[in-house]
Every structure is written in C-alpha cells, then in structure tokens.
C-alpha positions as CSV (number, residue, x, y, z in Angstrom):
1,X,13.1,-13.4,-1.7
2,X,15.2,-15.6,-3.2
3,X,16.2,-19.3,-1.5
4,X,19.8,-18.3,0.2
5,X,20.5,-22.1,-0.5
6,X,21.7,-23.4,-3.2
7,X,19.8,-26.2,-4.2
8,X,20.8,-28.1,-6.7
9,X,18.3,-31.2,-8.9
10,X,18.8,-34.1,-6.6
11,X,17.9,-32.1,-3.8
12,X,14.8,-30.9,-5.3
13,X,14.1,-34.2,-6.4
14,X,14.6,-36.1,-2.9
15,X,12.2,-33.1,-1.2
16,X,9.5,-33.9,-4.2
17,X,9.8,-37.8,-3.2
18,X,9.7,-36.9,0.9
19,X,6.3,-34.8,-0.2
20,X,4.8,-37.5,-1.9
21,X,5.6,-39.8,0.5
22,X,4.2,-37.8,3.6
23,X,1.1,-37.1,1.6
24,X,0.6,-40.9,0.5
25,X,1.2,-41.6,4.5
26,X,-1.5,-39.0,5.8
27,X,-4.0,-39.9,2.7
28,X,-3.4,-43.9,3.8
29,X,-4.0,-42.9,7.8
30,X,-6.8,-40.7,7.1
31,X,-8.5,-43.8,5.2
32,X,-7.6,-46.1,8.0
33,X,-8.9,-43.8,10.5
34,X,-12.1,-43.2,8.7
35,X,-12.4,-47.0,7.8
36,X,-15.8,-48.0,10.0
37,X,-17.4,-44.1,9.1
38,X,-16.6,-45.7,6.0
39,X,-18.5,-48.2,5.9
40,X,-21.4,-46.7,8.0
41,X,-21.5,-44.5,5.3
42,X,-21.8,-47.4,2.5
43,X,-24.2,-48.4,4.8
44,X,-26.4,-46.0,4.8
45,X,-25.9,-44.7,0.9
46,X,-26.8,-48.7,0.2
47,X,-29.7,-48.0,2.8
48,X,-31.0,-44.9,0.6
49,X,-30.5,-46.2,-3.0
50,X,-32.8,-49.4,-1.8
51,X,-35.0,-46.7,-0.4
52,X,-35.0,-45.0,-3.6
53,X,-35.5,-47.8,-5.9
54,X,-38.8,-49.0,-3.7
55,X,-40.2,-45.8,-4.1
56,X,-39.5,-45.8,-7.8
57,X,-41.1,-49.3,-8.2
58,X,-44.4,-48.4,-5.6
59,X,-44.5,-44.7,-7.8
60,X,-44.6,-47.2,-11.5
61,X,-47.1,-49.7,-9.5
62,X,-49.1,-46.8,-8.8
63,X,-48.7,-45.1,-12.5
64,X,-49.7,-48.4,-13.8
65,X,-53.1,-49.2,-11.2
66,X,-54.2,-45.9,-12.4
67,X,-53.5,-46.4,-16.0
68,X,-55.5,-49.8,-16.0
69,X,-58.8,-47.8,-13.3
70,X,-58.6,-45.2,-16.5
71,X,-58.6,-47.8,-19.2
72,X,-61.0,-49.9,-17.7
73,X,-63.2,-46.1,-17.2
74,X,-62.7,-45.8,-20.8
75,X,-64.1,-48.8,-21.6
76,X,-66.8,-48.5,-19.1
77,X,-67.8,-45.3,-20.8
78,X,-67.4,-46.4,-24.5
79,X,-70.2,-49.3,-23.3
80,X,-72.5,-47.1,-21.6
81,X,-72.2,-45.4,-24.7
82,X,-72.2,-48.0,-26.9
83,X,-75.6,-49.0,-25.1
84,X,-77.7,-45.4,-25.1
85,X,-77.0,-45.9,-28.7
86,X,-78.3,-48.8,-29.1
87,X,-81.4,-47.9,-26.5
88,X,-81.6,-44.9,-28.9
89,X,-81.7,-47.4,-32.1
90,X,-84.1,-49.6,-30.8
91,X,-86.6,-46.6,-29.5
92,X,-86.5,-45.2,-33.0
93,X,-87.2,-48.5,-34.9
94,X,-89.8,-49.1,-32.5
95,X,-91.4,-45.4,-32.9
96,X,-91.1,-46.3,-36.5
97,X,-92.8,-49.9,-36.4
98,X,-95.8,-48.0,-34.1
99,X,-95.7,-45.5,-37.0
100,X,-96.1,-47.9,-39.5
101,X,-98.7,-49.6,-37.7
102,X,-100.4,-46.9,-37.1
103,X,-100.5,-46.1,-40.9
104,X,-101.7,-49.6,-42.1
105,X,-104.6,-49.5,-39.3
106,X,-105.6,-46.2,-39.9
107,X,-105.5,-46.7,-43.6
108,X,-107.4,-50.1,-43.1
109,X,-110.3,-48.1,-40.6
110,X,-110.5,-45.3,-43.7
111,X,-110.9,-48.0,-46.3
112,X,-113.4,-49.7,-44.0
113,X,-115.4,-46.5,-43.9
114,X,-115.4,-45.7,-47.1
115,X,-116.2,-49.0,-48.4
116,X,-119.3,-48.9,-45.6
117,X,-120.2,-45.4,-47.3
118,X,-120.1,-47.1,-50.8
119,X,-122.2,-50.5,-49.7
120,X,-124.6,-48.1,-48.4
121,X,-125.0,-45.5,-51.5
122,X,-125.7,-48.8,-53.8
123,X,-128.3,-49.8,-51.0
124,X,-129.7,-47.1,-51.7
125,X,-129.3,-46.8,-55.1
126,X,-130.9,-50.0,-55.4
C-alpha cells in the first residue's frame, strides 16, 4: 500500500532524527539499568580470567617439573649405563690380566718341568 500522506524531505529527516534519538535514549536507559549487573558480570569475568591464568601457570609449572624429572631420570639412567659399561670394561681387563697371569704361570711351570727333566736326563747320562 502506498502511503497516502504526502511526505517531503524535511518530514522524513525529522522522523529519522526522532527515531535515532529514541534509540539512543533506550540504549542509555538500558545501560543505566544494567549498570550494577554489568559491574557484577565484569567482576565475574575478571575472576574467571584470573582463575584461568592461575590454572595455566599451574599447568606450566607441572609441565616444567615433569620435564625436569624426566631429565633427571635420563641423567640417572645414563650414569647407570656408564657405570655398567665401566664395570664391564674393568671385568674384561681383570679377566684378561688373570688369563695373562695364568698363561705366564703355566709357561713358568712348564719351563720348570722341562728344566727338571733336562737336569734328570743329564744326571742319568753322567
């Protein structure tokens, strides 16, 4: 339907200005009415943000502690492996020394037996 009223530019501008003023007044009234509620919501948001930051800091601290624990365990395992490797090397060296000592002792006893037989043979011949 067409507007039967004949409106010109000034009437439309006035109506638009009044509508804007009404919206602005409604906004201000709603803002003033929601003032205490808004402050409470803002305080709640801040409390939530502080709690979130605190939880994040706790998670980071736990993560750091876990990394330090894992590093300490790795260092401890490496030290155990190094000690085991050192013990194994020492055991090999000891076994090698014992084997060499046994070979020298065996060689000496065989030489002594050979010398005894030689002396006995010379004694029989003379």
